[in-house]
N, C-alpha and C positions, 0 to 999 in steps of 0.2 A: 421400411420406414425408419428403423433404428439407424441404418446406414446413412440415410439422408440427414437425420437429426445430428449424428455425429459430425458429418461433413459440415453442416450449417454451423454448429457450435464452433468447430475448429476454424472455420473461415472468419467468424466474428472475432475470435480470440487472436487470430493472427494479425488482425488489424489493430489490435489494442495498443501495441507499442510501435506501430510503424510511423513513419514520418509525420506529415501533417494532414492525413486524410481527414476530411470533413465528416461530421456526424451526419448520418442518413437523414434526408429531409423529412422522412415520415416519422422518425423517432421523436418522442417528446424531449424537450430540453432537459438536460441533467445537471445544469449548473446555474447558480444565480450570480455569477461573477466572482467566483473565488471563495465564496462562503460555503455553508452546508449545501449539499445537492438539493435541487428542487424535488427530486424523487429520491427517497431513502435508498441507500446502497442495497439494503436487503430486498428491495422491491425492483431493482433494476434487472433487466434481461442482460444477457451476455453482451449484446451489441451496445447497450447503454453504458455498461460498465467499462467496456473498452474505450468508448468515446470520452467518457468522464475521466478515465485514467489518462488517456492521451491529451485531452484539452485543458484539464484542470489540475489533476494531481501531479502529473509528470513535470510540467513546467514549474509548478510551485516548489515541489520537493527538489528538483534539479537546482533551482536558484538557492534554496535554503542550504543544501548540501555544499554547493560550490562556494557560497559565501562563508561557510564554516571552514572548509579546506579545499581550496580551488585546485591544488595539485592532486590530492588523493581522489577527488571526485570529478576530475576533468572530463572523464567518460561516463558520467553518470547516465544511466539508462535503465531499462526494464531489468537487466540482470543484476543491477545493484541491490535491488530488494527481492526479486523474484527468482534469483539464481541463474546460472549460465544456461540451464535448460528450461527456462521459463515457458517458452512455446510448447515444448514436448510435454510439459506437465500441466498445460492448461492455465498457467499463471497461478497454480495452487499456492497458498501460503500456509505455514512457513516453508520456505524452500531456499536453501543456500545462505541465509543470514546466520551470522555466528549464534550459536545455541547459548542460552542463558541458564544459569543454575537458579531456580526459584529461591533457594535459601540465600542467594547473594543480592536479591533485588533491593533490599533495605540499604545495603552498602553502596549499591550502584546510584540509588536516589540520593544518598547522603554525600556521594563522591564529589570532590572538587575537580576531577579530571575533566578537561575540556570536552571530550567526546561523551562522556557520561552526562554532563550538564546539558550539552547540545540535544542528546536524545531524550532525556527526561523533561526538559523544560521547553523544548521547541517541537521536535519531531513527534513525539508520542501525543501530546495534546493536540497538535495540529491535524495529525492524521486521524484522530478520533473526530474532530470537527468536520474534516473534509468528508468522512464517511457517514456523518450524521449520527455518530454513536456517542453515548456518554463515556467519559474516561472510566477506566476500571475502578470499582468501588469494592475494597476488601470486605466490607461489612455484608454486602450482597453477593459478592462473587460475580457480578455482572458488569458489563461494559468492555470498552476496547482497552486491551492490555498489551504488554510488550510481547506476549506469546501469540498475538495475532500475526506478528512478523517473524519473531525469533522462535526457533524450536526450543524445547526443553533439553537442557544438557543432561547427559546421563549422570546418575547419582543425585539429581536434583528433584 
């Protein structure tokens, strides 16, 4: 049974970043047209997550990143956020994205560097929205944060 479950999960995940495969007809819709998911990310099964990433998150993030820097992100795809071994690690996050030092987050949010502004003002809040999560709240320690995608740098 465990072997069957593992094979089923891997099959669903392998389709997550594949071309334009359509969502399974029997699966509930996961998107409301680019806004928050109709089903909360935390409540989606692997198949629904893969479809939502492929049909909603990937196209929007690809367009956003390529608008920011078309040359750097010309080959935007699953590995951009999930690392070169995304499939092998089941698209686990964080994986492969530049680690961040928590003690430097204030400076990153205050930075006038284009990439820092892009990430803090566009990517981070939009990913929280797309996943149906509130942005990180330092007072409560809850919500979608930079560390949902970025590993914590050593010494941080």
